[in-house]
N, C-alpha and C positions, 0 to 999 in steps of 0.2 A: 553813571559816569563811564561805564565800559563802552557804550556806543559812541560817546564823544571822543574817547581815546582812539577807538577804531577809526573814526573819521580823521583824527589828527595823523595817525600813523599811515593810513591809506593815502592821504594827500601828501604827506612827507615823501612817500615812495614815488608817487606820480611826479612830483616836482624834481626830486633828486634823480630819478631814473630818466625822465624825459628831458629836462633841461640839462642834466648832467651829460647825457649823450651828445647834446648840441655843443656844450661848452668844452668837454674833454675829448670827444671822439669824432666829431663831424668833420673838422677842418684839417686833419692830418694829410699832408700831400701824398697822393697815390694810395693811401691806406685808410683814409677817413670814411666814415659810414654814410656821409652825405644826407640829403633830404630824406631819402627812402629809409635809411637806417634810423634817423631821428623819429620819423613817423611810426615805424614799427616799435621803437622803444616806448613811445607814449602809449600805444595800444597795449603793449605787454604789461606796462605798469598797472593799468586798469584791470586787465584780465586777471593778472595774478592776485591783486589785492581784492578784487570782487570775490574770487574763490576763497581767499584767506579770511576776510572779515565781513563779507557781504551779509552773512547770516547773523551778524551781530548788530550792524548799523544800517544795513541796506546798501552800503557801498556807494555813497554819493561822490565824495572826494571833490566836490565842485559846488559852489554856491548857486550857480545857474541850474544845476540838476536838482538841488534841494528846493529852490523856488518853483521849478517846473513841476516836480512831483507834488508839491503842495497845491498848485493850481490844478493839477490833474486828479486831485483827490486821493493821492497815494501816500501822503505824508502829513503828519499833524503839525499845524502851525506853531504849537507851543514849543516845538523842538527846533524851529527854523533858525533863530538867532544863535543858540548854542552850537548847532551844526556849523553854521557859517563861521563862527568864532574859532571852532576847532580846526576847520579847514584852512583858514587864513593863517593861524598860528603854525600849523603843520607845514604850510608852504614857506613861511618865513624861516622856520627852523631848517628846512631842507636847503633853502638858498644860502643860509649862513654856513652850513657844513660844506656845501659846494664851493662857496667863496673861499673858505679856508683851504680846501684841497687845491683849487685852481690857482690860488695865489702862490703856491709852491713852485710854479713854473716861471722861469725867467721871462720877463716881458709881458706877463699877464696884466690886463687892464680892464676892469669891470666896466668902465665908462664907455668902452668900445661897443658894448651891447649886452653881454652876459645873458644871452638867450631871451632878451626882453621883447615884448610886442610893441609894434609901432606902425605908424602910417606916414604918408608924405615922404620926406627925406629919410625917415627912419624905418620905412617899409623895406624889406630885403630887396625888392625890385621897384621901389618908387611908386607904389600904388597910393591913390588919394584917400583922404578921410572918408569920402562917400563909398569908395570901393571897400575899404576896411569895414565900415559900418554894415554894409549889405552882406558881405560874406560872413561876418561874425554872427549876425542875426540869423541868416539862412542856415548855416551849418550847425549852430546850437539848436535851432528848431528841429533839424533832422536828427540830431543826436538824441534829443528828448523823445522824439517820435519812435526811434529805434529802441530806446531804453524802455519806454512804456509798452511797446509791442513785445519785446523780448521777455518782459517780466509779467505779461498778462497771464491770468490764471488758466486761460485756454491753451497756452503754449506748453509743450513738454518741459518739465522742470530740469534744471541743471545745465542748460546750454546758454543761458542769458549772458554770462560773462564773455563767452566767445564772440557772440554777435556784437556786444557793446565794445569790446576791445578792438575788433576788426573795423567797426564803424569809426572809432576814434583814429585808428591808423589811416583810414581813407580820408577822413577830414583833414588830417595833417598833410597827406600827399597832395590834396587840392590847394591848401591855403598857406602853407609855409612861405611861398614866394610873396604873398600879399601882406600878411601881418605877422609872420612867424608863428601863427596859429595860437589863439588863446582858447576860445570857447569855454574858458574857466577863469573867473575873476581872481580866485586864490592863486592859481599858477602865475598869473600876470603880476599880482601884487608882490609875491615873494621875491622874484628876481628884480623887479623894478626898484625896490628899495635899495638894492645893492648896486644897481646901475647908477642911480642917484641923481639923474638930471632929466633929460628929455623923456625917459620912460615913465617917471613919476608924473610929469606934466601931461602925458598922453594916456595915463592909466584910466581916466574916467570912461573912455570909450570901451575899454575891455571889462568894465563892470556893466555899463548900460546895455551894450549890444548883446552880450550873452544872456543877461537876465530877461530882456525882451524876447530874444529868440527862444529861450527855454520855456517861457510862459506860452508863447505862440505854438510851439511844438506840442506841448501838453494839451492845449485846447484843440488842436487839429486831431490829435489821437483820440481824444474823448468823443469828438464828432464822428470820426470814422468808425470807431470800435464800439459805440454805444449799443448795448444789447437790447434796449427797449424797442 
């Protein structure tokens, strides 16, 4: 159970730190951290938790990562559903705590967005469903490619969390304007449940696209890095 709790806690931190930065700190006039700050926050959550519990659970914190690593031959399929369950529960718990904190501010309204992912009229800058699908598949594929490369046994040990955290930061810098950046179905699910309307209706894309992308990225890495 320790590895499942590690996944729960790591995903909790990712959602609370990343989405919390967006909900609580991004939009303050003249002082807010903006897109760059939110991007860095997401990267730092993964970097810090990968060092903290990566040696316990592998530090997935993301159903698409778990699926990708399984496809890539790095993860046992018998643990897939317990990992995904732990990640989703951690994301929902983080969103619940964030909701309780944010609701202490006058005028707070979760239905306005609550750091949820969306496309079309709910994309931060009006990008279409097709744009959202393409960018989520592509960036999750790159994320898995980097994860598998950084954790390859031929790479010097101890530096993987840095590469993975910086990759997630870059992914957010690219795609926040398009979808508010998912590449993580658990992250999308947690906040969507508290947004409560359009985010739940559009949630399917932020499960389908990252999982497809994660599998593709893992297969690409296996092809490129095959030692045979």
